[in-house]
C-alpha positions in Angstrom: -18.3 5.4 -5.7 -15.2 5.6 -7.9 -15.2 7.8 -10.9 -12.5 9.1 -13.2 -11.5 12.7 -13.2 -12.6 14.4 -16.4 -10.4 16.1 -19.0 -11.2 19.5 -17.5 -9.4 18.4 -14.4 -6.3 17.4 -16.3 -5.9 20.8 -17.9 -7.2 23.1 -15.1 -3.7 23.4 -13.6 -2.5 25.2 -16.7 -4.8 28.1 -16.1 -4.9 28.2 -12.3 -3.3 31.1 -10.6 -0.8 30.9 -7.8 -2.5 29.4 -4.7 -1.4 31.1 -1.5 -4.1 29.6 0.8 -3.2 25.9 0.5 -0.2 24.0 2.0 0.7 21.0 -0.2 2.8 18.1 1.1 4.7 16.0 -1.4 5.7 12.6 0.1 8.4 10.5 -1.4 9.8 7.3 0.1 13.5 6.7 -0.8 15.5 3.6 -0.9 19.0 3.8 -2.5 17.9 6.5 -4.9 21.1 8.6 -5.0 21.2 8.5 -8.8 17.8 10.1 -9.2 17.3 12.2 -6.1 18.6 15.6 -7.4 16.6 15.5 -10.6 13.5 14.4 -8.6 13.8 17.2 -6.2 14.3 19.8 -8.9 11.2 18.6 -10.8 9.1 18.5 -7.6 10.2 22.1 -6.7 9.4 23.3 -10.1 6.0 21.8 -10.2 5.1 23.2 -6.7 6.6 26.6 -7.1 4.6 27.2 -10.3 1.3 26.6 -8.5 1.5 26.9 -4.7 2.9 29.6 -2.4 3.2 27.1 0.4 4.5 23.6 0.1 6.8 21.0 1.6 8.6 18.1 0.1 8.8 15.3 2.7 11.5 12.7 2.0 11.4 9.4 4.0 14.6 7.4 3.8 13.8 3.8 4.2 17.1 2.3 5.2 19.3 3.4 2.3 22.8 2.1 2.2 24.1 4.5 -0.4 24.5 8.3 -0.4 20.8 9.1 -0.6 20.7 10.8 2.8 23.9 12.8 2.1 22.5 14.0 -1.2 19.2 14.9 0.4 21.0 17.0 3.1 23.0 18.8 0.5 19.8 19.5 -1.5 18.2 21.0 1.6 21.0 23.4 2.1 20.7 24.6 -1.5 17.0 25.2 -1.5 14.0 25.4 1.0 10.8 23.6 1.5 12.3 20.2 2.1 12.1 17.9 5.1 13.9 14.6 5.6 12.9 11.6 7.9 15.6 8.9 8.2 14.1 5.7 9.4 16.3 3.5 11.7 16.3 0.6 9.3 14.5 -0.7 6.2 10.8 -1.2 6.9 8.0 -2.5 4.8 7.2 0.2 2.2 3.7 0.5 3.5 5.1 1.4 6.9 7.3 4.0 5.3 4.3 5.6 3.6 2.5 5.6 7.0 5.5 7.5 8.5 5.3 10.0 5.7 1.5 10.5 6.2 1.8 10.8 10.0 4.5 13.5 9.8 3.2 15.7 6.9 1.6 19.0 7.7 -0.2 19.9 4.4 -3.8 20.4 3.6 -3.3 17.9 0.8 -0.7 15.0 0.8 0.6 13.8 -2.6 2.3 10.4 -2.6 4.9 9.9 -5.4 6.9 6.8 -6.1 10.5 8.0 -6.6 11.3 5.8 -9.6 7.9 5.8 -11.3 5.8 8.9 -11.0 6.2 12.2 -12.8 6.2 15.3 -10.5 4.2 17.3 -13.0 1.3 15.2 -12.0 1.1 16.9 -8.6 -1.1 19.9 -9.6 -3.5 17.6 -11.4 -3.9 15.4 -8.4 -4.4 18.3 -6.0 -6.9 20.0 -8.3 -8.9 16.8 -8.6 -8.9 16.4 -4.9 -10.0 20.1 -4.4 -13.0 19.5 -6.6 -14.7 17.5 -3.9 -12.9 14.2 -3.6 -11.2 13.0 -0.4 -8.8 10.8 -2.3 -7.5 10.7 -5.8 -5.7 7.6 -7.0 -3.6 7.6 -10.2 -4.1 4.6 -12.3 -1.9 3.2 -15.1 -4.1 1.8 -17.9 -1.1 0.1 -19.5 0.1 -3.2 -18.0 3.1 -3.2 -15.7 6.5 -3.8 -17.3 7.2 -6.9 -15.3 8.0 -10.5 -16.1 5.0 -12.5 -17.3 5.0 -14.7 -14.2 4.9 -11.6 -11.9 2.0 -10.0 -13.9 0.1 -13.3 -13.8 0.5 -13.7 -10.1 -0.4 -10.0 -9.5 -3.6 -10.3 -11.6 -4.5 -13.4 -9.6 -3.8 -11.7 -6.3 -5.9 -8.6 -7.1 -8.8 -10.9 -8.2 -8.7 -13.0 -5.0 -8.0 -10.1 -2.7 -10.9 -8.1 -4.0 -13.3 -11.0 -3.7 -12.1 -12.0 -0.2 -11.9 -8.5 1.2 -15.2 -7.3 -0.3 -13.6 -4.2 -1.7 -12.6 -3.7 -5.3 -8.9 -3.0 -5.6 -8.0 -2.8 -9.3 -4.6 -3.9 -10.5 -4.2 -0.6 -12.4 -4.2 1.5 -9.2 -0.7 2.8 -8.2 0.6 4.2 -4.9 0.6 7.6 -6.5 -2.3 9.4 -4.9 -3.5 12.6 -3.3 -5.3 12.7 0.1 -7.1 15.5 1.7 -6.4 16.2 5.4 -9.6 14.5 6.3 -8.6 11.4 4.4 -5.1 11.5 5.9 -6.5 11.6 9.4 -8.8 8.7 8.6 -5.9 6.6 7.3 -3.8 7.4 10.4 -6.5 6.0 12.7 -5.9 2.5 11.4 -3.0 1.2 13.5 -2.7 -2.3 11.9 0.8 -3.5 11.6 0.1 -5.2 8.3 -1.1 -2.3 6.2 -2.2 -2.0 2.6 -2.8 1.6 1.5 -4.8 0.7 -1.6 -7.2 -1.3 0.5 -7.4 1.4 3.2 -8.3 3.9 0.5 -11.1 1.7 -0.9 -12.4 0.6 2.5 -12.6 3.9 4.5 -15.7 5.1 2.7 -14.1 8.4 1.6 -15.1 10.0 -1.7 -12.6 8.8 -4.2 -11.9 9.4 -7.9 -9.3 7.9 -10.2 -7.0 9.8 -12.5 -5.4 8.1 -15.5 -1.7 8.8 -16.1 1.4 7.3 -17.7 4.4 6.3 -15.6 7.8 7.7 -16.5 10.4 5.4 -15.1 13.7 6.9 -14.1 16.9 5.4 -12.9 16.0 1.9 -14.1 12.3 1.9 -13.1 11.4 -0.3 -10.1 14.0 -1.1 -7.5 16.0 -4.2 -8.2 15.4 -5.4 -4.6 11.8 -6.2 -5.5 11.7 -10.0 -5.5 8.9 -12.5 -6.3 9.2 -14.2 -2.9 8.8 -10.8 -1.1 5.7 -10.1 -3.2 4.2 -13.5 -2.4 4.8 -13.0 1.3 3.3 -9.6 1.2 0.2 -10.9 -0.6 -0.4 -13.5 2.1 0.0 -10.9 4.8 -2.4 -8.4 3.4 -5.0 -11.0 2.4 -5.0 -12.5 5.9 -5.1 -9.1 7.6 -7.9 -7.7 5.4 -10.4 -10.5 5.6 -11.5 -13.4 7.8 -12.9 -15.3 4.9 -9.9 -17.7 4.8 -10.2 -18.6 8.5 -14.0 -19.1 8.1 -13.4 -21.3 5.1 -11.0 -23.4 7.1 -13.6 -23.7 9.9 -16.3 -24.8 7.4 -13.9 -27.3 5.8 -13.1 -28.7 9.2 -16.8 -29.3 10.0 -17.4 -30.7 6.6 -14.6 -33.3 7.0 -15.7 -34.1 10.5 -19.2 -34.8 9.2 -17.8 -37.0 6.4 -15.7 -38.9 9.0 -18.8 -39.4 11.1 -20.7 -40.6 8.1 -18.0 -43.0 7.2 -17.9 -44.3 10.7 -21.6 -45.0 10.6 -21.2 -46.7 7.3 -18.5 -48.9 8.7 -20.6 -49.9 11.6 -23.5 -50.7 9.3 -21.3 -52.9 7.2 -20.0 -54.7 10.2 -23.5 -55.3 11.6 -25.4 -56.2 8.5 -22.8 -57.8 6.1 -21.3 -61.1 6.8 -18.5 -61.3 4.2 -16.3 -58.1 4.6 -13.0 -57.9 2.8 -10.1 -55.9 4.1 -10.2 -52.6 2.3 -6.6 -51.4 2.0 -7.3 -49.1 -0.9 -10.3 -47.4 0.7 -8.4 -47.0 4.0 -5.4 -45.5 2.2 -7.7 -43.1 0.3 -9.5 -42.0 3.4 -6.2 -41.4 5.3 -4.7 -39.4 2.3 -7.8 -37.3 2.1 -7.9 -36.6 5.9 -4.2 -35.7 5.9 -4.6 -33.4 3.0 -7.4 -31.5 4.8 -5.4 -31.5 8.0 -2.3 -29.9 6.5 -4.4 -27.5 4.4 -6.1 -26.2 7.4 -2.8 -26.1 9.3 -1.2 -24.0 6.7 -4.0 -21.4 6.8 -3.9 -21.4 10.7 -0.2 -20.8 10.6 -0.7 -17.7 8.5 -3.1 -16.3 11.0 -0.8 -17.3 13.9 2.0 -15.3 12.2 -0.4 -12.4 11.8 -1.5 -12.5 15.4 2.2 -12.6 16.4 2.8 -9.4 14.5 -0.3 -7.7 15.9 0.6 -8.4 19.5 4.1 -7.0 19.4 4.2 -3.9 21.6 7.0 -2.0 19.6 6.3 1.0 17.5 5.4 0.7 13.8 8.6 2.6 12.9 11.5 4.4 14.5 12.8 7.8 13.2 16.5 7.9 13.5 16.9 11.5 12.5 14.7 14.4 11.4 16.1 17.4 9.5 13.8 20.3 8.8 14.5 23.1 6.5 14.5 26.6 8.1 12.0 27.8 5.5 8.9 26.0 4.5 6.8 29.0 3.4 8.1 31.1 0.5 6.2 34.2 1.7 6.8 34.4 5.5 4.2 37.2 5.7 1.5 35.0 4.3 1.4 32.3 6.9 -1.9 31.1 8.4 -0.4 30.9 11.9 1.4 33.9 13.4 3.3 34.1 16.7 1.8 36.2 19.5 
């Protein structure tokens, strides 16, 4: 059952002492974020150093074409606790998040959107997770700052998706979240190629709470590459992959129209046998043909979506390819306080 973290959770980090028994992983997916990366790393370090003796900042570059990787390398040389994964090309953002979760080593994994989420939210998320939740999802009560058409379609998608999938996924949920190690392991067991982290969080049955927060956009907010067409295609993919309601509806519709066709055939035979004067019915024939062709193409469109999904699922290639991995020589601030020691 989802509940909101109380006010005491939001302020507990202010009085908490330095935690030397927990390793926190901060996960950030980057895509052409050279303008904001240095400030983002500085804020993440400050938030973690004030509360945790052991932490890592795991950056996943998702096919950047600017100087994001070079700036990340330079930042790693000037300070510790940073790791960088460079994906071979641009993948779906959900795949990039999966790569980050699969390669993090922390007891708690905090997901931050580079251009939206404030790093000072990290202690609040971790503290809420440590109080007994397996997952803490940050939600934005205010509406997204998007075009009216995009917000309308997003509202419609979340309503339809929640009904078809059988899991409530509110529009206010963001990708900013904190997962315990148990929840991370549960998410990693799902190997679907079409992934939707919000749905996985709601469907895995883990103990989850929500934490209200306010986004603080930086560097222009959302990436300019986010297009309406890509959002629509993504909505079709995740809806088809998360529920079989559409294909079952198509099957029921097919049987329904077949029964109607059979009934019309019986009616035609009855008219032919028992009525002497029968006029040629061009209008009725045209209406029947139009109705049948409508049903045919509607069903064909749904089947095409599932054929495309099956094609993705049957590919044998990996979900993602790591082109390069650069690890900092120092993850722990206090080398004498590590949980694992060499023999």
